[in-house]
N, CA, C and O atoms as a printed pandas DataFrame, in Angstrom:
     atom_number atom_name residue_name chain_id  residue_number  x_coord  y_coord  z_coord
0              1         N          TRP        A               1   48.794   15.574    9.046
1              2        CA          TRP        A               1   49.400   16.244    8.293
2              3         C          TRP        A               1   49.793   17.350    8.701
3              4         O          TRP        A               1   49.149   17.935    9.572
4              5         N          ARG        A               2   51.224   18.020    8.035
5              6        CA          ARG        A               2   51.953   19.074    8.201
6              7         C          ARG        A               2   52.338   19.917    7.007
7              8         O          ARG        A               2   52.806   19.376    6.005
8              9         N          ALA        A               3   52.153   21.251    7.083
9             10        CA          ALA        A               3   52.762   21.790    5.845
10            11         C          ALA        A               3   53.428   23.164    6.439
11            12         O          ALA        A               3   53.002   23.823    7.387
12            13         N          ARG        A               4   54.436   23.391    5.740
13            14        CA          ARG        A               4   55.272   24.530    6.082
14            15         C          ARG        A               4   54.441   25.849    5.434
15            16         O          ARG        A               4   54.096   25.740    4.257
16            17         N          LEU        A               5   54.117   27.056    6.135
17            18        CA          LEU        A               5   53.341   27.999    5.700
18            19         C          LEU        A               5   54.447   29.146    5.639
19            20         O          LEU        A               5   55.459   29.039    6.331
20            21         N          GLU        A               6   54.259   30.175    4.859
21            22        CA          GLU        A               6   54.965   31.348    4.719
22            23         C          GLU        A               6   54.081   32.616    4.836
23            24         O          GLU        A               6   53.065   32.608    4.142
24            25         N          PRO        A               7   54.290   33.599    5.532
25            26        CA          PRO        A               7   52.969   34.544    5.816
26            27         C          PRO        A               7   53.333   35.555    4.347
27            28         O          PRO        A               7   54.436   35.833    3.876
28            29         N          ILE        A               8   52.028   35.930    3.898
29            30        CA          ILE        A               8   51.692   36.514    2.749
30            31         C          ILE        A               8   51.746   37.980    2.492
31            32         O          ILE        A               8   52.167   38.624    1.531
32            33         N          LYS        A               9   51.105   38.388    3.822
33            34        CA          LYS        A               9   51.372   39.794    4.217
34            35         C          LYS        A               9   50.897   39.922    5.675
35            36         O          LYS        A               9   49.983   39.236    6.133
36            37         N          LEU        A              10   51.635   40.922    6.429
37            38        CA          LEU        A              10   51.283   40.978    7.862
38            39         C          LEU        A              10   50.829   42.620    8.032
39            40         O          LEU        A              10   51.068   43.530    7.239
40            41         N          GLY        A              11   50.254   42.677    9.047
41            42        CA          GLY        A              11   49.496   43.829    9.010
42            43         C          GLY        A              11   48.383   43.971   10.247
43            44         O          GLY        A              11   48.435   43.183   11.191
44            45         N          LEU        A              12   47.291   45.108   10.180
45            46        CA          LEU        A              12   46.445   45.001   11.171
46            47         C          LEU        A              12   45.259   45.413   10.341
47            48         O          LEU        A              12   45.518   46.079    9.338
48            49         N          ALA        A              13   44.089   45.146   10.577
49            50        CA          ALA        A              13   42.999   45.234    9.912
50            51         C          ALA        A              13   41.914   45.689   11.003
51            52         O          ALA        A              13   41.953   45.175   12.121
52            53         N          ASP        A              14   40.849   46.749   10.649
53            54        CA          ASP        A              14   39.936   46.972   11.268
54            55         C          ASP        A              14   38.527   45.759   11.076
55            56         O          ASP        A              14   37.687   45.879   10.184
56            57         N          PHE        A              15   38.522   44.736   12.011
57            58        CA          PHE        A              15   37.375   43.732   11.523
58            59         C          PHE        A              15   36.095   44.382   11.852
59            60         O          PHE        A              15   35.305   44.146   10.938
60            61         N          GLU        A              16   35.645   44.987   12.626
61            62        CA          GLU        A              16   34.341   45.489   12.595
62            63         C          GLU        A              16   33.806   46.409   11.435
63            64         O          GLU        A              16   32.627   46.632   11.158
64            65         N          LYS        A              17   34.931   46.891   10.822
65            66        CA          LYS        A              17   34.446   47.305    9.210
66            67         C          LYS        A              17   34.499   46.589    8.260
67            68         O          LYS        A              17   33.967   46.961    7.214
68            69         N          LEU        A              18   35.285   45.098    8.353
69            70        CA          LEU        A              18   35.244   44.146    7.395
70            71         C          LEU        A              18   34.060   43.225    7.463
71            72         O          LEU        A              18   33.593   42.630    6.492
72            73         N          VAL        A              19   33.594   43.159    8.753
73            74        CA          VAL        A              19   32.357   42.215    8.884
74            75         C          VAL        A              19   31.185   42.421    8.031
75            76         O          VAL        A              19   30.396   41.499    7.821
76            77         N          PRO        A              20   31.039   43.560    7.544
77            78        CA          PRO        A              20   29.271   43.589    6.715
78            79         C          PRO        A              20   29.946   42.954    5.362
79            80         O          PRO        A              20   29.142   42.438    4.585
80            81         N          GLU        A              21   31.263   42.933    5.008
81            82        CA          GLU        A              21   31.532   42.622    3.620
82            83         C          GLU        A              21   32.086   41.231    3.421
83            84         O          GLU        A              21   32.399   40.875    2.285
84            85         N          LEU        A              22   32.242   40.340    4.563
85            86        CA          LEU        A              22   32.670   38.996    4.689
86            87         C          LEU        A              22   31.729   38.231    4.555
87            88         O          LEU        A              22   30.844   38.362    5.400
88            89         N          THR        A              23   31.506   37.044    3.377
89            90        CA          THR        A              23   30.464   36.441    3.326
90            91         C          THR        A              23   30.558   35.383    4.273
91            92         O          THR        A              23   29.496   35.067    4.808
92            93         N          PHE        A              24   31.799   34.636    4.671
93            94        CA          PHE        A              24   31.634   33.686    5.637
94            95         C          PHE        A              24   31.187   33.857    6.838
95            96         O          PHE        A              24   30.923   32.930    7.604
96            97         N          ILE        A              25   31.056   35.163    7.118
97            98        CA          ILE        A              25   30.470   35.575    8.595
98            99         C          ILE        A              25   28.731   35.747    8.428
99           100         O          ILE        A              25   28.135   36.757    8.051
100          101         N          VAL        A              26   28.219   34.591    8.784
101          102        CA          VAL        A              26   26.793   34.584    8.772
102          103         C          VAL        A              26   25.897   35.433    9.569
103          104         O          VAL        A              26   24.928   36.127    9.260
104          105         N          LYS        A              27   26.515   35.173   10.730
105          106        CA          LYS        A              27   25.998   35.976   12.139
106          107         C          LYS        A              27   26.716   37.145   12.439
107          108         O          LYS        A              27   27.749   37.188   13.108
108          109         N          LYS        A              28   26.003   38.299   11.805
109          110        CA          LYS        A              28   27.134   39.382   12.165
110          111         C          LYS        A              28   27.272   40.122   13.273
111          112         O          LYS        A              28   28.160   40.936   13.530
112          113         N          GLU        A              29   26.130   39.722   14.066
113          114        CA          GLU        A              29   26.374   40.349   15.464
114          115         C          GLU        A              29   27.100   39.677   16.505
115          116         O          GLU        A              29   27.286   40.094   17.648
116          117         N          ARG        A              30   27.579   38.357   15.888
117          118        CA          ARG        A              30   28.410   37.836   16.742
118          119         C          ARG        A              30   29.535   37.322   15.940
119          120         O          ARG        A              30   29.941   36.162   16.008
120          121         N          ALA        A              31   30.022   38.242   15.174
121          122        CA          ALA        A              31   31.220   38.080   14.328
122          123         C          ALA        A              31   32.662   37.220   14.739
123          124         O          ALA        A              31   33.336   36.356   14.178
124          125         N          THR        A              32   32.735   37.945   16.016
125          126        CA          THR        A              32   33.929   37.294   16.841
126          127         C          THR        A              32   33.843   35.800   17.155
127          128         O          THR        A              32   34.779   35.340   17.809
128          129         N          VAL        A              33   33.047   35.132   16.856
129          130        CA          VAL        A              33   32.951   33.811   17.178
130          131         C          VAL        A              33   33.748   33.049   15.936
131          132         O          VAL        A              33   34.413   32.028   16.115
132          133         N          TYR        A              34   33.602   33.610   14.826
133          134        CA          TYR        A              34   34.435   33.160   13.610
134          135         C          TYR        A              34   35.684   33.142   13.668
135          136         O          TYR        A              34   36.357   32.613   12.783
136          137         N          LEU        A              35   36.270   33.793   14.859
137          138        CA          LEU        A              35   37.701   34.040   15.122
138          139         C          LEU        A              35   38.280   33.184   16.117
139          140         O          LEU        A              35   39.495   33.083   16.287
140          141         N          VAL        A              36   37.323   32.509   16.836
141          142        CA          VAL        A              36   37.906   31.624   17.677
142          143         C          VAL        A              36   38.565   30.465   16.914
143          144         O          VAL        A              36   38.121   29.777   15.995
144          145         N          GLY        A              37   40.013   30.434   17.690
145          146        CA          GLY        A              37   40.758   29.277   17.276
146          147         C          GLY        A              37   41.734   30.065   15.992
147          148         O          GLY        A              37   42.692   30.815   16.174
148          149         N          THR        A              38   41.213   29.675   14.830
149          150        CA          THR        A              38   41.442   30.551   13.391
150          151         C          THR        A              38   40.610   31.054   12.893
151          152         O          THR        A              38   39.505   30.888   13.408
152          153         N          PRO        A              39   40.691   31.814   11.800
153          154        CA          PRO        A              39   39.833   32.425   11.197
154          155         C          PRO        A              39   39.213   31.621    9.996
155          156         O          PRO        A              39   39.592   31.688    8.827
156          157         N          ALA        A              40   38.169   30.832   10.507
157          158        CA          ALA        A              40   37.664   29.959    9.539
158          159         C          ALA        A              40   36.004   30.027    9.678
159          160         O          ALA        A              40   35.412   30.698   10.523
160          161         N          ASN        A              41   35.403   29.211    8.696
161          162        CA          ASN        A              41   33.943   29.005    8.559
162          163         C          ASN        A              41   33.643   27.624    9.283
163          164         O          ASN        A              41   33.225   26.732    8.543
164          165         N          LEU        A              42   33.760   27.399   10.298
165          166        CA          LEU        A              42   33.382   25.974   10.985
166          167         C          LEU        A              42   34.074   25.022   10.491
167          168         O          LEU        A              42   33.462   23.990   10.211
168          169         N          ARG        A              43   35.752   25.095   10.205
169          170        CA          ARG        A              43   36.926   24.302    9.674
170          171         C          ARG        A              43   36.558   24.287    8.299
171          172         O          ARG        A              43   37.069   23.316    7.739
172          173         N          ARG        A              44   35.907   24.952    7.584
173          174        CA          ARG        A              44   35.563   25.049    6.204
174          175         C          ARG        A              44   36.671   26.230    5.772
175          176         O          ARG        A              44   37.067   27.048    6.602
176          177         N          PRO        A              45   37.098   26.228    4.470
177          178        CA          PRO        A              45   37.916   27.284    3.719
178          179         C          PRO        A              45   36.900   28.485    3.775
179          180         O          PRO        A              45   35.670   28.449    3.788
180          181         N          ILE        A              46   37.796   29.604    3.807
181          182        CA          ILE        A              46   37.199   30.798    3.946
182          183         C          ILE        A              46   37.146   30.986    2.272
183          184         O          ILE        A              46   38.113   30.691    1.569
184          185         N          PRO        A              47   35.895   31.513    1.735
185          186        CA          PRO        A              47   35.992   32.005    0.354
186          187         C          PRO        A              47   37.172   32.659   -0.361
187          188         O          PRO        A              47   37.837   33.364    0.398
188          189         N          VAL        A              48   37.602   32.613   -1.605
189          190        CA          VAL        A              48   38.613   33.306   -2.127
190          191         C          VAL        A              48   38.299   34.820   -2.130
191          192         O          VAL        A              48   39.163   35.666   -1.897
192          193         N          LYS        A              49   37.224   35.061   -2.363
193          194        CA          LYS        A              49   37.002   36.640   -2.205
194          195         C          LYS        A              49   37.121   37.203   -0.924
195          196         O          LYS        A              49   37.593   38.321   -0.715
196          197         N          ASP        A              50   36.650   36.352    0.026
197          198        CA          ASP        A              50   36.638   37.087    1.272
198          199         C          ASP        A              50   38.527   37.042    1.800
199          200         O          ASP        A              50   39.089   37.991    2.348
200          201         N          ALA        A              51   39.140   35.819    1.481
201          202        CA          ALA        A              51   40.389   35.900    1.711
202          203         C          ALA        A              51   41.096   37.362    1.151
203          204         O          ALA        A              51   41.562   38.196    1.928
204          205         N          LYS        A              52   41.091   37.501   -0.183
205          206        CA          LYS        A              52   41.500   38.686   -1.064
206          207         C          LYS        A              52   41.097   39.713   -0.296
207          208         O          LYS        A              52   42.011   40.526   -0.158
208          209         N          ARG        A              53   40.144   40.001    0.239
209          210        CA          ARG        A              53   39.347   41.197    0.879
210          211         C          ARG        A              53   40.241   41.173    2.107
211          212         O          ARG        A              53   41.190   41.957    2.091
212          213         N          LEU        A              54   40.104   40.495    3.026
213          214        CA          LEU        A              54   41.291   40.691    4.265
214          215         C          LEU        A              54   42.636   40.613    4.242
215          216         O          LEU        A              54   43.340   41.048    5.153
216          217         N          ILE        A              55   43.066   40.066    3.222
217          218        CA          ILE        A              55   44.834   40.309    2.627
218          219         C          ILE        A              55   44.945   41.939    2.266
219          220         O          ILE        A              55   45.869   42.515    2.840
220          221         N          ASN        A              56   44.123   42.737    1.393
221          222        CA          ASN        A              56   44.063   43.561    0.887
222          223         C          ASN        A              56   43.734   44.718    2.164
223          224         O          ASN        A              56   44.183   45.853    2.006
224          225         N          SER        A              57   43.138   44.479    3.114
225          226        CA          SER        A              57   42.794   45.361    4.084
226          227         C          SER        A              57   44.033   45.655    5.045
227          228         O          SER        A              57   43.990   46.666    5.748
228          229         N          PHE        A              58   45.192   44.757    5.100
229          230        CA          PHE        A              58   46.103   44.779    5.920
230          231         C          PHE        A              58   47.393   46.121    5.289
231          232         O          PHE        A              58   48.416   46.346    5.936
């Protein structure tokens, strides 16, 4: 399967400040593990609430 994607918003965010607020990151002490490959929750979609929080932080 392939899909053409367009960026929604580009920028930088302070990941360490966002970790306590993101619900898809369960093990807060090893939060960087969730960024290996793609930002995902073990290949499950990131909750909409977390996605909006990430987008707004850019």
